[in-house]
N, C-alpha and C positions, 0 to 999 in steps of 0.2 A: 665371626666376631662375637656373636651372642654366646657361643660356646666358650670362648676365651673369657668373656666377662663373667659368666657363671663360675668358671673354674677359679678365677682370681677371687671372686666374692667368697667362695667356699674356703679358700686358704685363709683369708682375713678373718672369717668367722671362727675358724679353728684356732688361730692365734689368739683372738680376743677371749674366747671362752676358756682356753687353756690357761691364759694369764689370770683370768678371774678365778678359776678353780684353785690355783696355787696361792693366789693372793688372799683368798677368803680365810678369815680367822674367826674363832669363836670370841665373841665380845663378852667379857665377864661382867657380872652385875656391879653396880656402883659400890665403891668402897668409901667408907667414912674415914678419910685421911686424917682428920683432926683427932679422932679417937685413937687411931694407931700412933699418931705423933705424940700423944700424951704419954705413951709407954716407950717410944723410941724417938730420938732427935730427928728433925726434918730440915732439909736444905732446900733452898730455892734454886731456880735455874741459873741464877747469878749470885755470887757470894764474894765477900771481902776476905782475903787470906793474907797471912804473913809467912815469909820464909826466914825465920829468925837467924838461921846460920849464915844467910847471905846479906840481908839488909832488914831494917825495921819498918820500912815504908809499906803501907798496905797496897795490895795488888788485887785488882778485880779479875775474877776467873769466871769462865763459863763452865757450869756443871753439865757434863754430857755422859749419860749412862750408855749411849751407843758406842762410845770410845772405850777401849779396854785400858789403855795406859794414859797417863797424864803427860802433857807437853808444855814446854816453856819456851818463849821466844828468846833466842840467843843469837848474837852477832859476833863476827870476828873470832870464830872458833880456832883455837891453836892447841894441838896435841903435843904432850911432852911426857917424859918419864920422871918419876920421883920415887926413890927407894924401891926401884925395880917394879914399879906399878905404873900403869898408864893413867895419866891425868889429862884434864882438859881445862883450858883457860878461855873464858868467853865474857862478853859484855851484855848487860841487861839494862833496858830502858823501861822502867815501870809505867811511864805515861806514854801512851801512843801518840799523843798530840805534840809532844815535846821531847827533844833529845838533850835537854840541859842537864837532866839528872841521869847519871850513868854509874853503874856499879860493875866493876871488873871482878870476876869471881873465878876461883880455882876449885875444882872438885875432882874426886877420884871417879873414874869410869868403872862401874861394876860389870857392865856387859855392853855389847853392841847388838842392836836388833834391826831387822828389816821390817819396817812398819809401813802399812798402807794408809795414805791420807784420805781425807773426805772426798777428793776428786778422783780417787782410784789409783793414784800413782804410788809406786813403791820407792822407799828411800831408806838408806842405812843411817841410823841415828845412834849417837852415844847415849847411854842411860846412866844417870847418877842417882844417889840416894841422899835425901835431906829431910829434916823435920819440916812440918807444915802446921800452922796454927790457924784455927777457925773458931771465933767466939771464945777464945781462951783455952780451947782443947787442942793439945799438941800430940802429934804422932808422926812416925816416919813413913814416907812414901817414895816410890820410884818415879823419876821424871825423865823423859827423853828431851833432848835439845834439838830445836828445829827453827828455821826462819818462818815466823808467823806475821811478817810485815803486811801481808795482804788480808789477814784475818781481823776480826773486830775486837778480839781480846788477846792480851799478852800471854794468857795461860789457859789451858784446857784441863779440867779436872776429870780424869777417867774413872770408870766404875771400880777398878781395883783399889783406888785410893779411899773410897768411902763404903765399900761393901761390908755388910754386917755392922755398920756403925750408924748410918743415916738412911732415911727415906728421902725421896725427891718429890717436891710439889712443883710441877712444871708451870703452874699458873702464877707463881709468886716469885719475888726476888728478895734477897738479903733477909731471909727468915732467921737464920742462926747467927749471922755475923752482924746484923744491923746495918742501917743506912747512915750515910753522912747527911747532915742537915740540908745542905745545898742540893742534895739529890733526892730529897723526900718526895718531890712532886714531878721532877723531870728526869730525863735520862742523864747518865754520867756526862760531865762537862766535856771531857776529851772526845767522847763520841759525838756530842752535839756540835762541837767546833769543827769536827772533820766531816760533817755531813756531805758537803759538796765535793770534798776530796774523794770520799768513798764512792760517790756517784760516778766520778770520772774514772776511778780505778775499775769499775765494773766493765768498762769498754776494753780493758786489758785483754789481749788475745789469749793469755795464759789462764784467764779466769774461766773455769769450767763449771761454775755454779749455774743453777737454773736461771737466775736473774741475768747473769752475764751472758749466757747462751741466748736468752730471749732478746736481749738488747742487740747482740751481734746479728741475730737472725733478722730483726727489724731493720737494722742498718743495711744489710745485704739486699733485702727485698726493696727497700726504699731506693737504693742506688740503682738496682735493675729497673725499677719503675721510671726513674728519671732518664735512664739510657733509652728505654722504650719510647718515651715521649719525644726525646730529642731525635732519635732515628726516624720516627714518623714525620717530624717536621722537615728533616732533610729529604726524605723520600718524596714528600708532597711537592717540594720545590724542583726535584729532578725530573727530567723528561724521560719517558719510557716509550718503547716502540708500541706497546699495547697495554691495556688495563690488566690483562692476564699476567704479563711479566711483572708489573708493579705489585699485584696481589701475591704472586709467588715469592717475590723478594721480601715483602712484609712478613709472610708466613715463615720463611726461612729464618729471619731475624728473631721472630717470636719464639720459634722452637729452640734456637740457639740460646736465647736468654733463659728459657725454662730449664734447659739442660745445665747451664752455668749455675742458676739458682739452686737446683736440686743438688748439684755437686757440693756447693758451699754449705748448704744446710746439712748435708750428710756428714761433712767433716766437722761441723760445729756440734752436732748432736750425736756423734759416733759413740761416745761413752754411755749415753742414755739408751742406745739401741743394742747394747751387748746382751741384754736379757733375751731379746727375740732375734738375735742374729742368725741362729740356726733355722728358725722358721722362715726368715726372709731369704736365706740361701736356698732352702727347699722350694720356696715359692718361685724364686728366680729360675731354678732348674726346671721346675714344672712348666713355667711360662715359656721358656726357651724350647722345651720339647713340644709343647702345644703349638707354638708359632714357628716351627722349623720351616714349614712351607712358605709362610709369609717372609721369613728371613731370607730364604732361598730366592723368592721373587724379588725382594729388595736388592739382593746381590745381582740378580739379572738386570734390574733396572739401572743400577750403577754401571754395569758392563755396557748396556746399550748407550748410555749417555757418554761414556768414554770412547767407545769404538765407533759409534754412529754408523752402523751398516745400512741404515735407511733413514729417511726423513718423512715428514708429513706429506701425504699425497702420492708416495711411491706405491707401486704394485709389487707385493712380495709374495713368496711362496714358502711356507713352513709346514712340513708334513703334507697333509692333504688339503690344507687351507690356502687359497689364493684370493687375494683381495687388496683393496686400497687402504693404506694406513690413515686412520682418521684421528687417532688420539694415542698418546703414549705418556706414561708417568713412571714413578718408581716401582709400582707394584704390578701393573698390567698394561697391555697394548690392545687397542681395539682396531679391527680391520673390517671393511665393508666388502663382503663376499657376494658375488653374483652366482645364484644357483642355476641349475639346468633348466628351471622353469621360467627363468628371466627375472626372478625376484631378487632383491638385495637384502642380505642378512648381516646384521651387526654382530660380530663375534668378538668376545673378550678372551684374550689369551694371557695366561700368567707369564710374567717375565722369566720365571725359572725355566720355561720351555726353550728359551733362546740360548741357554747355557750349554745344552747338550744336543741341540738339533741344528743342522745347517740351514742358513737363510739364503734364499735366492731372490735377489732384487731384480725383477724383470724391467723396472723402469730404467735402471742404469744401462742394461744391455740394449734396450730400445733406443735410448738417447745416443748410444755410441753408434748405432746404425745411421742416425740422421743428424750427426753433429755438424755444426756450422762453424767455419773458421774464417778469420779475416786475414787477408794478404796485403802486405805493403811492399810493393816492388819498386826499387829505386834504380834509376838509370841515369848516368852522368855522361854528358857529351860536350864538345866544344861549341861555342856559340856560332851559329850560322843561320842561313835563310831556310834550312830544311826542317826546322823544328816542328812546323805544322804537319809535314809529311810523316815524320816519325810518330807523332801523336795519333794520326789516322791509322798507321800500320798497327800500332799497339792496340788500338780500339778494335780493329778487325780481328786480330789474333785472339784477343781475350773473348770476344763475342763468339767466334767460331769454335773455340776450344771449350769454353765453360758457360756459354750463353749468359753472359753477365755484362752489365754496363759499368765500366770503371770510372773512378774520379781521378782527375789529373791536377797535380799541384806543382808549380814551377818555383824554383829557387835559384838565385844568382850566386855563383861561387867565384871568388877572385882566383886568377885575374880575369879569365874569359871563358868560364865554364857555366853550364846550366845543369841543375839537378832536377830530374823529373821523378816525382813520387806518384806511383799509380796504386790506388787502393780499390779493392773489390773483395767479394766474398765467394767462398767455395764450399762444397759439401763433401766430407769424407775423403779428403785428398791430403797428400803430404805437401806441405808448404814449400819446402826446398825443391822438390821435384817439379812443382808447378812453376816456380820462378825460372828454373833451368829450361823447362820446355818453352816458356814464353820467350825467353831471350833467344833460344835457338830458332824458333819460328820467325821472330822479328828480324834476325840477321839474314836469314835466308830470303825473306821477302824484300828487305831494304836493299841489300847488295845484289840480289838476283835480278832486280828490275833494270 
């Protein structure tokens, strides 16, 4: 086990330092952004924009230099042809907190792109071209249409829309477009009013953000913790044959909950693990190869539990080992072997040995030689005065043949019959043959006298 632990530790260290090596980047010296902004316009991470071709209402956008293209929230997309060109009709709700204000827009599709979203999913989106206005400056940009109802902003401004035009100051908002007075000290009103709704939407199963995954992981772990406590309460009230059986049951439930929790966490964070999936796969193969003997022994333990060729206290022979079984589990079996010097040696055998080697259970063969059987012989006769004589003859026959003292039980049967039940024990005899022999000897003695 120490070797396996060291091997696993080496794999994790390799993954850690490899990720660190590729993730390390040269950090440039500090740049005086204000001096550069004096020569070139600067945008904040949030700005107010207008789409004058569609509507005059201002729209808050998130400026994202990590996104290549710009995205606009659109609902009810309907595709149609106009003058042999493909067009799209869609609805836009500028305010996220309200659907009272709706604009129905028609625009020509310039192309269709396969775009990857922030959660890593690919989708085919229509792309349109329209003017955009920020702080009185207007130019044409390309925008793809997508459902952004789960996002915090109705529009995302990608880097192709402002490259060679603006710089980005990620620490400030509304630098170029200016703020509304009511938003000078606080966050936008529609974001503030939907604070609790946003918290509830984080629990959405389809939300693959880090905060959403963290909350889902916490809920899974909390639920498993409650199940663990509840199962312990039930097991404490239940009666077991021994404390060992109770401990094994608790351990089994604990391991099952750990497996379920690991599986759920793996599904929740699967997208985050893509960068190191190859390393994990390599580590899994290495661990399996390293633990192949342990896996084989576990397989042997499952085989022993299902087939049960022996039990505790039996004397077995496997290869050159002969001894009494004192303990067996999933991985190994311990037998107490008597040596030629008269000493008792405790030997631990891996369960993988039982998969390919014949097992001789000497206890079973010894018990077959001295097996004890119960006989219930029933004799029915008419009621008369000779019932005591019949009992004496049966007693003499059974004592002479099997050296045994039987028990006699009488029962009355209508209309005038008596049923005599004779019970005794025999060793290594066929019960039916014993009954036939007793009846034959009884008839000879009863009617021969």
